C-alpha positions in Angstrom: 86.8 148.4 194.4 83.1 147.9 194.8 81.1 144.7 195.2 78.0 144.6 193.0 76.6 141.2 193.8 77.4 138.1 195.8 75.9 134.8 194.8 76.2 131.7 197.0 75.1 128.3 195.7 74.6 125.3 198.1 73.0 122.3 196.4 69.6 123.5 195.2 69.7 126.6 197.4 70.8 130.0 196.1 71.5 133.1 198.1 72.3 136.5 196.5 73.0 140.0 197.7 72.8 143.0 195.4 75.1 145.7 197.0 74.9 149.4 196.8 78.0 151.2 195.3 78.3 153.3 198.5 76.6 152.1 201.7 74.6 148.9 202.0 72.9 148.0 205.3 72.2 144.3 205.6 69.6 144.2 208.4 68.1 141.5 210.6 71.3 139.3 210.7 72.6 137.8 213.9 76.2 137.1 214.8 76.5 133.8 213.0 75.0 135.3 209.9 77.3 138.3 210.0 80.3 136.1 210.5 79.3 133.9 207.6 78.6 136.7 205.1 81.7 138.6 205.9 83.7 135.4 205.6 82.1 134.6 202.2 82.8 138.0 200.8 86.4 138.2 201.9 87.1 134.7 200.8 85.6 135.4 197.4 88.5 137.8 196.9 90.9 135.2 198.0 91.1 131.5 197.2 87.4 131.2 197.7 85.3 128.1 197.5 83.2 126.5 194.8 79.7 127.8 194.5 80.5 131.4 195.6 80.5 134.0 192.8 81.3 137.7 193.1 80.6 140.6 190.7 82.7 143.7 191.3 83.8 147.0 189.8 87.5 147.9 190.0 88.6 151.5 191.0 89.7 151.9 187.4 86.2 151.3 186.1 86.5 147.7 184.8 83.7 145.3 185.8 84.6 141.7 186.6 82.9 138.5 187.7 84.8 136.0 189.8 83.1 132.8 188.8 83.6 129.6 190.8 81.4 126.8 189.5 81.1 123.6 191.5 83.2 121.0 189.8 84.5 123.5 187.2 87.5 125.7 186.7 87.5 129.0 188.7 87.8 132.0 186.4 87.6 135.7 186.1 85.5 137.3 183.4 85.9 140.9 182.1 82.2 141.7 181.8 82.4 144.8 179.6 84.7 143.1 177.0 83.1 139.7 177.5 86.6 138.2 177.8 88.1 135.6 180.1 91.0 137.3 182.0 91.7 134.6 184.5 95.4 134.5 183.7 95.8 138.0 185.1 94.6 137.0 188.6 96.3 133.6 189.1 98.8 133.2 191.9 101.9 130.9 191.8 99.7 127.9 192.6 97.4 128.6 189.7 94.5 129.7 191.9 92.4 132.8 191.4 93.3 135.1 194.3 92.9 138.9 194.2 94.0 139.4 197.8 97.5 137.9 197.2 98.0 140.5 194.4 97.5 143.2 197.1 100.0 141.5 199.4 97.3 140.1 201.8 96.2 136.7 203.0 92.6 135.9 204.0 93.2 135.8 207.7 94.7 139.3 207.7 92.0 140.6 205.3 89.2 139.2 207.4 90.4 141.2 210.4 91.6 144.4 208.7 88.5 144.7 206.5 86.1 144.3 209.4 85.2 147.1 211.8 83.8 146.0 215.2 82.6 147.8 218.4 86.0 147.4 220.1 87.6 149.4 217.2 85.6 152.4 218.3 86.1 152.1 222.0 86.1 155.6 223.5 88.9 156.8 225.7 86.9 156.0 228.9 86.1 152.5 227.6 89.7 151.8 226.7 90.8 153.0 230.2 88.2 150.7 231.7 89.5 147.8 229.6 93.1 148.5 230.6 92.2 148.8 234.3 90.3 145.5 234.2 93.2 143.7 232.6 95.8 145.4 234.8 94.1 143.9 237.9 94.5 140.3 236.6 97.6 138.3 237.2 99.7 139.2 234.1 101.3 135.8 233.7 98.0 134.0 233.8 96.3 136.7 231.6 98.7 136.5 228.7 99.0 132.7 228.9 95.3 132.5 228.3 95.3 135.2 225.7 97.9 133.4 223.6 96.1 130.1 224.2 92.9 131.6 222.6 95.0 132.9 219.7 96.8 129.6 219.1 93.5 127.6 219.3 91.9 130.1 216.9 94.7 129.6 214.4 94.5 125.8 214.9 90.8 125.9 214.2 91.3 128.0 211.0 94.0 125.6 209.8 91.9 122.4 210.3 88.8 124.0 208.8 90.7 125.2 205.8 92.3 121.8 205.3 88.8 120.3 205.4 87.5 122.6 202.7 85.5 124.9 205.1 85.9 127.7 207.6 85.9 128.2 211.3 82.5 129.9 210.9 81.1 126.8 209.3 82.1 124.7 212.3 80.5 127.2 214.8 77.3 127.3 212.7 77.2 123.5 212.6 77.6 123.3 216.4 74.9 125.9 216.9 72.5 124.1 214.5 73.2 120.8 216.1 72.5 122.2 219.6 69.2 123.8 218.5 68.1 120.8 216.6 68.6 118.6 219.7 66.6 121.1 221.7 63.9 121.0 219.1 63.8 117.1 219.1 63.6 117.1 222.9 60.7 119.6 222.9 59.0 117.6 220.1 59.3 114.3 222.2 57.9 116.0 225.3 55.0 117.5 223.3 54.2 114.0 221.9 54.1 112.5 225.4 51.8 115.2 226.6 49.6 114.9 223.5 49.2 111.1 224.0 48.4 111.8 227.7 45.8 114.5 226.7 44.1 112.1 224.3 44.0 109.3 227.0 42.6 111.6 229.7 40.2 113.2 227.3 38.9 109.7 226.4 38.6 108.7 230.1 36.9 112.0 230.9 34.4 111.6 228.0 33.7 108.0 229.0 33.6 108.5 232.7 32.1 111.9 233.2 28.5 111.0 232.2 28.3 107.7 234.3 29.9 109.5 237.3 27.4 112.3 237.0 24.4 109.9 236.7 25.5 107.7 239.7 27.2 110.2 242.1 25.8 113.5 240.9 27.2 116.4 238.8 29.9 117.3 241.3 31.5 113.9 240.8 32.4 114.8 237.2 34.2 118.0 238.2 37.6 116.3 239.1 37.7 114.6 235.7 36.9 117.8 233.9 39.6 119.7 235.8 42.1 116.9 235.0 41.3 117.2 231.3 41.6 121.0 231.4 45.0 120.8 233.3 46.3 118.4 230.7 45.1 120.6 227.8 47.0 123.6 229.3 50.1 121.5 229.8 49.9 120.3 226.2 49.5 123.9 225.0 52.6 125.0 227.0 54.6 122.1 225.5 53.4 123.1 222.0 54.6 126.7 222.6 57.9 125.4 223.8 58.1 123.3 220.7 57.4 126.2 218.4 60.0 128.3 220.1 62.6 125.6 219.6 61.6 125.3 216.0 62.0 129.0 215.5 65.5 129.0 217.1 66.5 126.1 214.9 65.2 128.0 211.8 67.1 131.1 212.8 70.4 129.1 213.1 69.6 127.5 209.7 69.1 130.9 208.1 72.5 131.9 209.5 74.1 129.0 207.7 72.3 129.7 204.5 70.0 126.7 204.6 66.2 126.3 204.7 66.0 123.0 206.4 68.1 120.8 208.7 68.5 118.2 205.9 69.6 120.8 203.3 72.1 122.2 205.8 73.6 118.7 206.4 73.8 117.8 202.7 74.7 121.2 201.1 76.1 124.0 203.3 79.0 122.2 204.9 79.4 119.2 202.6 83.1 120.0 202.2 83.7 120.6 205.9 82.0 117.4 206.9 83.1 115.2 204.0 83.9 112.4 206.3 83.7 111.5 210.0 87.4 112.2 210.6 87.1 115.8 209.3 84.0 116.3 211.3 85.6 115.1 214.6 88.8 117.2 214.0 86.9 120.4 213.2 84.4 120.1 216.0 87.1 119.2 218.5 89.2 122.2 217.5 86.1 124.4 217.8 85.4 123.0 221.2 89.0 123.7 222.4 88.7 127.2 221.0 85.4 127.8 222.8 86.8 126.4 226.1 89.8 128.9 225.8 87.4 131.8 225.2 85.4 130.8 228.3 88.6 130.8 230.3 89.5 134.3 228.9 86.1 135.6 229.8 86.4 134.5 233.4 89.6 136.5 233.6 88.9 139.5 231.5 85.1 139.8 231.2 83.9 141.4 227.9 87.3 142.7 226.9 88.0 141.3 223.4 91.1 139.1 223.2 92.5 140.7 220.0 92.1 144.2 221.5 94.0 143.1 224.6 96.9 141.6 222.6 97.1 144.8 220.5 97.2 146.9 223.7 99.3 144.6 225.9 102.0 147.2 226.3 99.6 149.7 228.0 98.1 146.9 230.1 101.5 145.8 231.4 102.4 149.4 232.2 99.1 149.9 234.1 99.7 146.6 236.0 103.2 147.8 237.0 101.8 151.1 238.2 99.2 149.3 240.3 101.9 147.3 242.1 103.7 150.5 243.1 100.6 152.7 244.0 99.5 152.8 247.6 95.8 152.5 248.0 95.1 151.3 244.5 93.8 153.3 241.5 90.5 155.0 241.2 88.3 153.8 238.4 88.7 156.4 235.7 85.1 155.8 234.6 84.0 157.6 237.8 85.5 160.9 236.6 85.4 160.5 232.8 81.8 159.6 232.1 80.8 161.5 229.1 77.5 163.0 228.0 75.9 161.7 224.8 77.4 164.6 222.8 80.9 164.0 224.1 80.7 160.3 223.5 79.4 160.8 220.0 82.3 163.2 219.2 84.8 160.7 220.7 83.4 157.8 218.7 83.2 159.9 215.5 87.0 160.7 215.9 87.8 157.0 216.4 85.6 156.1 213.5 87.2 158.5 211.1 90.7 157.4 212.2 89.9 153.7 211.7 88.3 154.3 208.3 91.4 156.2 207.2 93.6 153.3 208.3 91.4 150.8 206.4 91.5 152.9 203.3 95.1 152.0 202.7 94.8 148.3 203.2 97.2 146.2 201.1 99.6 147.1 198.3 98.6 149.1 195.2 95.9 151.8 194.7 92.9 149.5 194.9 90.5 150.2 197.8 88.7 147.3 199.3 85.2 147.4 200.8 84.9 147.8 204.5 82.6 145.5 206.5 81.0 147.2 209.6 80.0 144.5 212.1 77.6 146.2 214.5 80.1 148.9 215.4 77.5 151.2 217.0 75.7 148.4 218.8 76.5 149.6 222.4 75.9 153.4 221.8 72.9 155.5 222.9 70.2 155.7 220.2 70.7 159.5 220.1 74.3 159.1 219.0 73.7 156.9 216.1 72.1 159.2 213.4 75.0 161.6 213.3 77.5 158.7 213.2 75.6 157.0 210.4 75.6 160.2 208.4 79.4 160.2 208.8 79.4 156.8 207.2 77.4 158.1 204.3 80.0 160.8 203.7 82.8 158.2 204.0 81.2 156.0 201.5 81.9 158.5 198.8 85.5 157.3 198.9 85.1 153.7 199.8 82.3 151.1 199.7 80.8 150.3 203.1 78.7 147.2 204.0 77.0 147.5 207.4 75.7 144.2 208.9 73.3 144.6 211.8 70.3 143.5 213.8 70.0 146.9 215.4 66.5 148.2 214.9 67.8 151.8 215.2 70.2 151.4 212.3 67.5 149.6 210.2 64.9 152.3 210.8 67.5 154.9 209.8 68.4 153.0 206.7 64.7 152.6 205.6 64.4 156.4 205.6 67.8 157.2 204.0 67.4 154.6 201.3 64.7 157.0 199.8 67.5 159.4 198.9 69.5 156.8 197.0 72.8 157.0 198.8 72.0 154.0 201.0 70.3 150.6 200.4 68.7 148.3 202.9 68.6 144.5 202.5 66.7 142.3 204.9 67.4 138.7 203.9 64.5 137.4 206.1 62.0 139.6 204.2 60.4 138.8 200.8 62.1 141.9 199.3 65.5 140.9 200.7 68.5 139.2 199.0 67.8 135.6 199.9 66.6 133.5 197.1 65.5 129.9 196.7 65.0 128.5 193.3 64.2 131.9 191.7 66.5 132.1 188.8 65.4 135.6 187.9 67.6 136.9 190.7 70.7 135.3 189.2 73.0 137.7 187.5 73.6 137.4 183.8 77.3 137.9 184.6 77.5 135.0 187.1 75.6 132.8 184.7 78.0 133.7 181.8 
């Protein structure tokens, strides 16, 4: 299966991505944006939400559009035959859901279709992870790990019941935080601006009489005060612009152009009423608190990775208790050169891609979403690993979401050969659209 185009409608706003049949690099996207886009694309195969449409090509060659109009019946259209084939994709509840036909649910698919840096941890990194966790009290460690997992599931349940997702709640919190920072900076700037006007007026009125009566030197303190206030005003203005830029970045991550459009359009279902809002944001806060507790215990070791490797962690912890003098840090003797690290990561990457190629029941291959998997590697390691991805994309579509300049620079060059495409939503040539209907697919509009 290959995705051709994703179209998201939120009120008057429209966002679309035209995807390459093999490898698409979506550049310049931060964590919230990556979470949101991956969530939208996976959900489009599942129950999906109104306003999100997906065009795809099945492995058998058939071209389909999953069309979910707001306020209308969700349906699937066979593009080549111009035929409504919705009945072929309905589940027992009468909902269009391609994931269920493959024996998957959305939560499993979102994890299994996504490749993250922890999935490519080298042997030395895995040893360091295990050693870190083995030194923590095991009862406390796993209590917190399962607390994070339980609260994550609880957040997903509440968000889904409210018509949204956990990513919506996180984006909403981030935008609210940045908007408050913007309002505070704006208020501070206004105070300084009024003070500047007042002192400027006093200086203009008082400087000339002071110079005439007391001499030119008497006007200097007034002039210095005016200059100091002007500098303070400029500093406040720069702080305001930085706050405005951070707010705009968060809004772009949520698919909105303004704070108002975000409030009204992007999470309208999630925040349909005050009770929904409180429940979702409270669940998100509980989940975040559990993550903080985990990070205090385990540092940067991912929770899901720890749970998947808990047997090795427990064995290492038992070994620590019976070893006199402790255990040497394996990183001290297993540090690899760039070439060795690259080979190690390449092996892990190939193995993980092979696992992901057999996801679900049946013969259909789903696209794989690469969420900054090479983020922590040396720049010298990345080109050969990216070439490996180009080769792998002959068998399965890959969608690489990143804000890594090394990857984006590589993609700009490789896109000239035609096997890779680069999309930068923040740029005029990217996939983000406003009211430009020329970017809308004729299939989606059918």
